[in-house]
Backbone as CSV, one residue per row, in Angstrom:
resi,resn,N_x,N_y,N_z,CA_x,CA_y,CA_z,C_x,C_y,C_z
1,MET,-17.480,-14.286,8.745,-16.926,-15.089,7.665,-15.774,-15.913,8.225
2,THR,-15.804,-17.193,8.002,-14.747,-18.069,8.482,-13.915,-18.534,7.305
3,LEU,-12.628,-18.294,7.395,-11.713,-18.751,6.354,-10.700,-19.675,6.989
4,SER,-10.569,-20.835,6.456,-9.484,-21.702,6.891,-8.399,-21.610,5.841
5,GLY,-7.193,-22.036,6.181,-6.127,-22.013,5.189,-6.499,-22.920,4.036
6,HIS,-6.585,-22.392,2.852,-6.833,-23.231,1.689,-5.927,-22.781,0.563
7,SER,-5.456,-23.741,-0.172,-4.519,-23.445,-1.247,-5.239,-23.385,-2.576
8,GLN,-4.764,-22.524,-3.405,-5.181,-22.462,-4.788,-3.925,-22.741,-5.578
9,PRO,-4.025,-23.004,-6.875,-2.812,-23.307,-7.629,-1.754,-22.215,-7.517
10,THR,-2.167,-20.972,-7.301,-1.211,-19.884,-7.306,-1.142,-19.109,-6.002
11,GLY,-1.969,-19.418,-5.036,-1.949,-18.625,-3.820,-2.507,-19.373,-2.634
12,LYS,-2.287,-18.795,-1.457,-2.784,-19.397,-0.224,-3.357,-18.295,0.652
13,ILE,-4.539,-18.536,1.194,-5.198,-17.581,2.069,-5.280,-18.202,3.455
14,GLN,-4.900,-17.416,4.473,-4.940,-17.893,5.852,-5.442,-16.788,6.765
15,VAL,-6.047,-17.178,7.863,-6.358,-16.258,8.947,-5.547,-16.737,10.144
16,ILE,-4.647,-15.868,10.607,-3.761,-16.189,11.720,-4.052,-15.176,12.823
17,GLY,-4.787,-15.597,13.832,-5.199,-14.661,14.877,-6.094,-13.595,14.272
18,ASP,-5.701,-12.327,14.422,-6.502,-11.248,13.839,-5.910,-10.746,12.525
19,ILE,-5.054,-11.558,11.893,-4.412,-11.181,10.631,-4.939,-12.051,9.489
20,PHE,-5.398,-11.401,8.435,-5.747,-12.067,7.182,-4.481,-12.038,6.336
21,GLN,-4.067,-13.177,5.819,-2.815,-13.253,5.056,-3.038,-13.988,3.741
22,PHE,-2.529,-13.399,2.681,-2.607,-13.968,1.342,-1.181,-14.055,0.810
23,THR,-0.744,-15.247,0.416,0.597,-15.402,-0.149,0.488,-15.964,-1.554
24,VAL,1.405,-15.536,-2.393,1.426,-15.988,-3.777,2.876,-16.093,-4.242
25,ASP,3.162,-17.107,-5.030,4.516,-17.347,-5.537,4.694,-16.633,-6.872
26,VAL,5.551,-15.619,-6.883,5.876,-14.903,-8.120,7.376,-15.019,-8.404
27,SER,7.960,-16.146,-7.988,9.413,-16.333,-8.084,9.928,-16.368,-9.520
28,GLU,9.054,-16.592,-10.487,9.487,-16.613,-11.887,9.669,-15.208,-12.457
29,PHE,9.369,-14.187,-11.635,9.412,-12.806,-12.100,10.348,-11.972,-11.226
30,SER,10.949,-10.960,-11.825,11.742,-9.991,-11.068,10.776,-9.086,-10.304
31,PRO,11.188,-8.568,-9.143,10.297,-7.682,-8.381,9.771,-6.510,-9.208
32,GLU,10.596,-5.977,-10.103,10.146,-4.843,-10.914,9.113,-5.238,-11.966
33,ASP,8.924,-6.539,-12.198,7.929,-7.017,-13.161,6.575,-7.282,-12.508
34,VAL,6.500,-7.136,-11.187,5.279,-7.445,-10.443,4.556,-6.147,-10.090
35,ILE,3.274,-6.078,-10.431,2.445,-4.910,-10.134,1.319,-5.362,-9.209
36,ILE,1.144,-4.636,-8.107,0.099,-4.951,-7.140,-0.834,-3.754,-7.060
37,THR,-2.122,-3.998,-7.258,-3.101,-2.920,-7.152,-4.149,-3.298,-6.113
38,SER,-4.724,-2.277,-5.515,-5.772,-2.473,-4.522,-6.898,-1.500,-4.824
39,SER,-8.104,-2.027,-4.902,-9.268,-1.191,-5.150,-10.414,-1.716,-4.301
40,ASN,-10.907,-0.874,-3.409,-11.954,-1.282,-2.472,-11.501,-2.521,-1.713
41,ASP,-12.136,-3.648,-1.929,-11.784,-4.858,-1.186,-11.107,-5.905,-2.071
42,LEU,-10.507,-5.479,-3.174,-9.884,-6.412,-4.111,-8.398,-6.097,-4.280
43,ILE,-7.559,-7.112,-4.076,-6.118,-7.008,-4.320,-5.836,-7.780,-5.603
44,GLU,-5.116,-7.174,-6.531,-4.756,-7.867,-7.765,-3.243,-7.857,-7.929
45,VAL,-2.696,-9.022,-8.238,-1.267,-9.176,-8.501,-1.125,-9.526,-9.974
46,TYR,-0.321,-8.747,-10.679,-0.093,-8.991,-12.101,1.409,-8.927,-12.351
47,ALA,1.913,-9.860,-13.136,3.335,-9.861,-13.489,3.472,-10.209,-14.964
48,GLU,4.492,-9.630,-15.567,4.747,-9.870,-16.990,6.250,-9.903,-17.211
49,LYS,6.713,-10.958,-17.854,8.135,-11.103,-18.155,8.329,-10.903,-19.654
50,LEU,9.290,-10.050,-19.994,9.594,-9.783,-21.397,10.888,-10.470,-21.791
51,GLY,10.912,-10.990,-23.009,12.126,-11.583,-23.545,13.065,-10.502,-24.045
52,GLU,14.241,-10.899,-24.479,15.230,-9.940,-24.979,14.715,-9.164,-26.182
53,ASP,13.819,-9.769,-26.954,13.274,-9.099,-28.130,12.069,-8.219,-27.799
54,GLY,11.704,-8.139,-26.512,10.586,-7.309,-26.087,9.248,-8.026,-26.106
55,ALA,9.230,-9.263,-26.560,7.986,-10.029,-26.593,7.673,-10.577,-25.199
56,VAL,6.410,-10.669,-24.879,5.980,-11.216,-23.598,6.232,-12.719,-23.593
57,THR,6.986,-13.194,-22.600,7.303,-14.620,-22.523,6.557,-15.331,-21.401
58,ASN,6.035,-14.572,-20.429,5.327,-15.190,-19.319,4.473,-14.127,-18.637
59,THR,3.272,-14.492,-18.242,2.410,-13.578,-17.493,1.799,-14.317,-16.312
60,PHE,1.358,-13.541,-15.346,0.729,-14.084,-14.154,-0.301,-13.075,-13.680
61,SER,-1.460,-13.551,-13.280,-2.486,-12.673,-12.741,-3.259,-13.429,-11.670
62,HIS,-3.468,-12.782,-10.540,-4.240,-13.409,-9.470,-4.959,-12.319,-8.690
63,LYS,-6.214,-12.567,-8.354,-7.010,-11.624,-7.578,-7.410,-12.263,-6.261
64,CYS,-7.501,-11.424,-5.237,-7.927,-11.886,-3.921,-8.888,-10.850,-3.342
65,LYS,-10.085,-11.289,-3.005,-11.065,-10.396,-2.394,-10.855,-10.412,-0.884
66,LEU,-10.685,-9.235,-0.314,-10.515,-9.128,1.135,-11.864,-9.310,1.822
67,PRO,-11.897,-10.025,2.930,-13.153,-10.165,3.673,-13.637,-8.798,4.163
68,SER,-14.930,-8.665,4.343,-15.498,-7.386,4.774,-15.024,-6.980,6.166
69,CYS,-14.544,-7.932,6.960,-14.097,-7.626,8.322,-12.674,-7.062,8.375
70,VAL,-12.005,-6.934,7.230,-10.615,-6.467,7.190,-10.566,-4.946,7.104
71,ASP,-9.660,-4.351,7.870,-9.427,-2.907,7.823,-8.570,-2.605,6.595
72,PRO,-9.110,-1.958,5.553,-8.345,-1.725,4.324,-7.116,-0.839,4.524
73,VAL,-7.103,-0.022,5.571,-5.962,0.851,5.842,-4.776,0.053,6.386
74,SER,-5.033,-1.130,6.916,-3.977,-1.926,7.540,-3.233,-2.834,6.559
75,VAL,-3.571,-2.790,5.288,-2.960,-3.694,4.302,-1.477,-3.376,4.125
76,THR,-0.638,-4.413,4.238,0.794,-4.290,3.963,1.187,-5.395,2.995
77,MET,2.249,-5.155,2.245,2.736,-6.134,1.281,4.245,-6.218,1.375
78,ALA,4.777,-7.432,1.222,6.227,-7.631,1.247,6.569,-8.821,0.363
79,MET,7.731,-8.737,-0.293,8.191,-9.845,-1.115,9.485,-10.386,-0.536
80,GLU,9.497,-11.700,-0.290,10.694,-12.365,0.209,11.675,-12.562,-0.940
81,GLY,12.924,-12.779,-0.597,13.944,-13.047,-1.606,13.642,-14.274,-2.441
82,SER,12.858,-15.199,-1.892,12.504,-16.423,-2.613,11.391,-16.204,-3.629
83,GLY,10.832,-14.986,-3.668,9.782,-14.683,-4.633,8.371,-14.903,-4.119
84,ILE,8.226,-15.079,-2.813,6.895,-15.223,-2.224,6.399,-13.836,-1.819
85,LEU,5.279,-13.428,-2.389,4.656,-12.152,-2.063,3.617,-12.407,-0.975
86,THR,3.682,-11.609,0.092,2.741,-11.753,1.201,1.976,-10.455,1.384
87,VAL,0.658,-10.555,1.390,-0.232,-9.428,1.659,-0.902,-9.723,2.995
88,ARG,-0.818,-8.763,3.916,-1.421,-8.941,5.241,-2.351,-7.774,5.540
89,ALA,-3.406,-8.061,6.280,-4.322,-7.020,6.740,-4.897,-7.444,8.081
90,ARG,-5.117,-6.467,8.931,-5.667,-6.739,10.260,-7.193,-6.786,10.163
91,ARG,-7.740,-7.790,10.813,-9.195,-7.896,10.859,-9.728,-6.935,11.905
92,GLY,-10.764,-6.191,11.557,-11.417,-5.302,12.504,-12.551,-6.040,13.186
93,PHE,-12.931,-5.576,14.347,-14.005,-6.268,15.079,-15.131,-5.325,15.360
C-alpha cells in the first residue's frame, strides 16, 4: 500500500521512512476533552467541549484506518502544546 502525504479537512496522513504518521488539529479543545481509542486497525479521535451550563458547545470526531503493514503494538500518541495530536506507528516488513 502506498500512501503519500495527503490532507483532509481535519487531518494529515504521511509515511516518513518506516513510520506511518497521522496528525490532527484539536487545538479548540483542552487535552482532557480529547478521547483517543484504538480497535484493531482503527484509531478514533473524539473531542467534546462543554459550556458553563453543561451543554455541548463543540464536538470533533475523526477516524483513521491503519494500513495492514503497520505494527499495532508500535502505536504512540502525543499532543503538542499547540493542540496538534500526532499518532505514529512503525511499519512492519
